[in-house]
N, C-alpha and C positions, 0 to 999 in steps of 0.2 A: 212322883219318881223317887225310887229308893237309891241312893249312891253309897257304896260299901266297896272295898276291895275284898272282902271275905264272903264268898259266895253262899256259904250257909247262913250267915247272919242275914244277908240280902234276902235269900230265897224265904226264910223263916217271917220275915217283916212282910214280904210280899203276900205271903199264903194268908197272914191275919187280916190284913188290910183289903184284900180281894173279897174274903169272907164276910167284911163288912159293908161290901157294895162298891168298893172304889175301884177306879180304872187305874191300874198301876203299871208303870215301866221301870225298867231298872238299869244302872250304869255301874260298871266295875271301877270307874276312874272319874275324876272330875272333868277332865277334858272330854270323855264320852259324853259327860252329862250336858256339857256347855254346846256340844253338837246337837244333841237331841233337842236342847231348848230353842235352837236356831230354827227348827223345822217344826215344832208343835209347841202349844201353850200348857203350862202345868200351873196349878193353882197352888201347889204344896210340892216342896223338895224336903226329904229327910236325909241328911248328909252325914257320914262318918267324920270324925275331926281329923284323924291321922289316917292319910292314904298316901301311897306312893306318888311322886310327881306332884300336882297342885294338891293341896291340902283341903279340908272343908272351909276352914275361914276365908281362904282365898277364893273358893267357888262362892260363898256367900256374897262376898264384897261383888264379885263380878255379876251377880244376879241383881244385885241391888243398883249397880251402875247402869244397868239396861232398862232402868225405870219399869221393870215388870210387876204386875199385880201379884206375883209369886210369893208366898210365904216360905220360910226357910227354918227347919228344926234341925239344930245341931246335936248329934248324939256323939258321946265319948266314953271310952273305957279309961281315959286318962284325964279325968276331971282335975281343974284347978280353979281356983278363984280368978285368977288373971285371965285364963283363957275364955271363962263364963262371961266375964266382964266384958272383953273383947269382943266376943260373939254378939252380945246385948246391943253394945254400942253400933257393931256393923249392921245392925238391923234383923237380928234373928228372932223368929216369934218365941222361941223356948230353946232351952239348952237342958238335954236328957243326958243323965250317967248312966252307964251299964254297970251291973245288971239293972233292967227295969222291969217293972210290972206292966203286963200287956193292957190291962186295964186303964192305968195311967196313960199309956200311948195313945190307947183309942180315944180318950177324953181330949188328950191334947191335939191329936189330929183332927177331931171334930171342931174344937174351938178355932183352929187354924183355917179350917175350910169356911167357917162361919164369918170369919174376919176377911178372908180373900173374896167371899162372894159380895160382902158388903163393899169393899173396895170397887169391885167390877161394876156393882149397880150404881154405885155413886159416880164413877166415871162416866157411865153410860148416861145417867141423869144430866150430868155437867153437860155433855155432848149435845144431849137433846135440846137442853135450855140455850146453848150457844147457838145451836142452829135456828131455834125458834126466834131468838132475839136478834139473830145476825142481819144487818143492813147489807151484807155483801151477798146478796142471793144471786146465783146465775139463773137467767131467765132463757130458756130454750126448750124448742120440742122438736128440733129437727133431727135427722138420722146422725149426721157427722157430729153435733155436738151431744148426742145420746152416747156415742163411741168414747168421746171425751170424758163425759161425767162417769161412763161405767169404768175407765180405766183410773180415775181419781178413786172411786170408791173401791177399786181392788186394791191399789197401792196404799192408800192413806193409813191403814191400820199398821202397817209395816213400819219399820225405823229406816230404811233404805233412802238414800238421797234422790232428788226429783230434779230434773232439768226440763224447764217448760220454754219452748220457742214458738214464735210466732210474730206477725207484723205488728208494728206500733199500734196501739188502741184496741188490740182483740181482747184483753182482759186477762192478761197472765198473772196479774197479782190476785185477782178475783179467784182464779184457779188454786193459787198457792194458798190463798186463805181457806178455801174448800177443802184442800188436802190437810190443813192444820184442823180444822173443825170437824173432820171425820176421823181423826186420828186420836190414839190415847192420850195424847199431849193438848187436847181442845182446852183443858183447863188452865192450861199455862200460858205463859206470854207468846204473842206473834209479835215478832219484831222485823222490820223492813228497812232496807237501805238501798238507795240508787247509786251503784257503783261507778256510774258513767259520768256524774257531776262533780266528783270529789277528788283533790290531787292525792298523791301518795300518801302525805303526810296527814291529811285530814281523815283519809279512809282508814288508815292503819289506826289512828286514834279512835275514830267512830267504832270500829269492829273490837279493838282489843282494850280500848281505855288507856290511861296512864297513870304513872304513880306522881306523887307530889314532888315537884321540882325537876320534873323530867325536861322541861323547857321552860323558857321564860313565860311567866304567866300561869304556869301549872302550881296554883297555889294549895289544891288539895288532889287526892287521888280520884280519878274519875272512871266510874264503871262504863265499859264498852257494851256494845250491842250482844255479844256472844255472852258475857255474863249476865245482862238484864234478861236474856232470853232463856235462862237456865230452866231445863225441863220442858220447854216449849220449842218453837220453830223460828229459825232466823231466815228471812227471805233476801235474797241478794239479787236485785234486779240488775239488768244490763251487765252481767257477770263477764261479758267478753270484752268489756271496756276498761276491766282491771289491767293495771301494769303488770309487766312480767315480775317485779319485785312482790307486789302484793298476791300474786298468783301462787308464788312460792310458799308465802306465809301460810295463805290459806290452804294450800295442799298439806303442809305440815300438821295443822291443825285437824284436817279430816284424817290424816293417817294416824295421829297420835291423840287427838281429843285434848291437847294440852296447847298452852299459848303462854305469852308473857306480854304483860302490859307494856306500853311504850316507856323506856326508862326503868324498867322492872328487871329484875334479876331472877325471880322465884317464878317456877313454871304454875300456872294455874290450869285447872282441870274444868271441862264443861261439858254437860249433857244435854245436847241440843240437837234438832234436827235441822239439816240444810235443804232448802228449797231455792233453787237458782232459776233465773229466767235471761232470756236474750231474744232480741228482735232480729238476730242473724241467724241464718243456718249454722248450727255449731260445728258440723262437720267440715264445712267450709272456712269456718272461723280457725278451727285447728289447722288445716292446710295452708291457710294464709299466715298462719304464726300468731294470730291475735290471741288463742286459747291454747294453752300448754295440753298436749295430748293426754297427759297422766291425770292432770287435773279435770280434763273432760270425762276420762272413764271414771273418776271418782264421783264427779256430779251427775252423771248421765247413767247411774244404775238402773233408773227408769227415765225413758224420755216421753213427754208428752207434747205432741204439736196443736196448738190453737189454730182452727181455720179462720181465715179471713172472713170478713161479713159477706163478702162477695159468694163467697162457696155456700153460705146458708142463708140466703135471702129469705127462705121461707119462714125463718124466725123474725123478720121485721116486723110484721103486723104486732107479735105479741110484745116485742121489744118496745115499739111505739107506745103501745097501751101502759106498759109498766113505767116508761118515763113519764108520761102524761099524768099518771096517778100521782108519781112522786112530787113532781113540780107542782101540780095542782095543790097538793096538801102543803107545801112550802109556801105557796103563792096565796092561799087561802081562798082558792077558787075551787068551783065544782069541777070534776074531770071532764073534759071536753071530748068532742069525736073527731076523727079523722075524716076528712071528706074522700071519696073515692079518687078524685082526680089528683089530690094531694099524695095519697098512697101511691098511686101509680107513679108519679113524679120520683117519690123515694125509691121504689123498686126499680125505676130505669137508671137510677145514679150508682156509680160504682164505689162510693165510700171509701177512698184511698185512706182516709184516717179510722176506718172500722167503726167498731161500737162507740168508741170515744167521741168520733164525729157526729154520730148518729145522736148521741146524748145531747150534744151542744145544739144541735139543730132542732131538737125537740124542746128545748130550754128557750131558745130564741123564739121558737114558734108560739110557746105558751105566753112569753113575755109580750110579744106584739099582737096576739090574738085577743079582741074584745068580747067576742060572743062564745057560743058553746061549741061552735065548729072552727076546726083548723083548715084553712083553705090553702090553695096553692099561693095566695099573695102573700103569705107570712113566712114561705120558705125563702131560703138564699137564692140569689139570681141563677148560679150554676146548676141548681136543681131543678129550679122553674122552667129554665131553657133548655135543659137536657145535655147542656155542656159538662163534659167530664173534666175535672181537676187533674190534670196529669201531675204524676209526681216527678221531682227532680231527677233529671237524667244521671245516671251513675257515670262518673268519670273515668275514662279508659286508663288502664294501668300505663300504657304506653303512648303518650301524645307528644307530637314533635314541639320541640321549643321555638321560641321566635327566631333563634339564630338559624336553626335547622331548616325553618321554612324561608326564611331570607336565602340561605345558602342554595336551595332547591330552585327558587326563583332565578337567581343570578345566572345559576349554571344553565338553566333553560334558556335564559336570554342569549347567552353566549354561545350556547349551541345553535340558536336560530340565526345567529350573526355569522356562523361558521368560524369561531373562533376570533374574529375580529375584535379586539378589545375596544379600540376606539370607537366603532359603532355600536358596540353593546354599552360602553358607557354613555353614550348619547341616548340610548333608549331608556337607560335606567335613570337618567336624569342627574347623573353624577359624572366628575372628571376621571380621567383614566388613571391618576394616582390613587383615587379613593378606591376605584375598582380593584387595583392591583393589590392595596391593603386588604381590602376584604378578601380577596382571594388566597393570600399568603395568611391569613388568619384562618380561613376554612382548612388549609392544610395543616396548621399547627392544632386545630381542634380534633381533625382525624387522628393524627399522632397520639394526642392525649387519650382518646377514647379507645384507640387499640392498645395502649399499655395500660388501661384501666385506672388512669389518673382523673 
């Protein structure tokens, strides 16, 4: 891409490079160039230094901040030692002074393309090696999981945030790692934190780090996970369990890509990708006030729902084989077989704990099995008997209190006694004074409820 506010200079350079066989686009401003960069990939950008609005140096910095493999050549008719040094420090491939010889430009462009191609090949190799060596393999061949993996493959190369949701045990972190491993950030760190198990202070410290002396015991500056994940991916598990305070801080980071360490006064910049997950319905979490709507929109650029194991039981045979092979290797055993009866029991079971529960069941079966065949006898009792493990019932939002239940019962007895308090007190097993006190307390409670106290 050629970026120059002078149309003649831009067209001349485009003509020369097209004759060399390059596919060339052009932009009259740095702002237009950035817009083009969001919609397509360029191996090389040649930009003028001085332009109206954003200058070439600022464009160079923006390109490098995006962690692109794009090389940048800065061209200027107003050369100076200071600007040349600044451009090279910012990551420019070369700094060219006008007027220039076309032969020199052709050579520099060729060298820049060779460097960019090496970067792309190196990144692709690292991704391939990472995938080959990864123990976090997704095992599935069902249609619903094919849809999930297809979505992951489409979104992974982009830089957008991803929000993964699904029941506990469905493999949300596994999918998050898969997003990372298929991205251009695969060679960089993948850091994870469970937001639901840490207090505000601990979570802020874990995410942003702290400065020396920030609190008692802070003897040295500590790097947070955002800083540790530089260039890579930060996975925020159970993001809906964050407090409103931490949600605000995370939102600011997502908007500005800047943060401050706990106890710090200087803004820190970070170039990371955020992948978040929750076992709740994210839209319901927003409606209930658990998740800020603006944070939800920032995180849910692409949403991926992981189906429960009940929704893809056809994957159960391949999953059991995968787990048996893994545990056999750990236990120093030959991989066993699963009896047809045992497989039928597993297929009949609902697995409220999803794949994580299946993994635990297979590990237990491997530990208890003495021979080459895993039979029904080594499966847990609920699976053997076909008894479903019911999930805990959700507590309704509006449940009557003990006082309200007592009031309903007392008033019902009083009604049955046609208002006769002596008879009602006898039925209730209390004296008339106690009944009178209770009725008075109910009246006071009703007054407080009406007044909102």
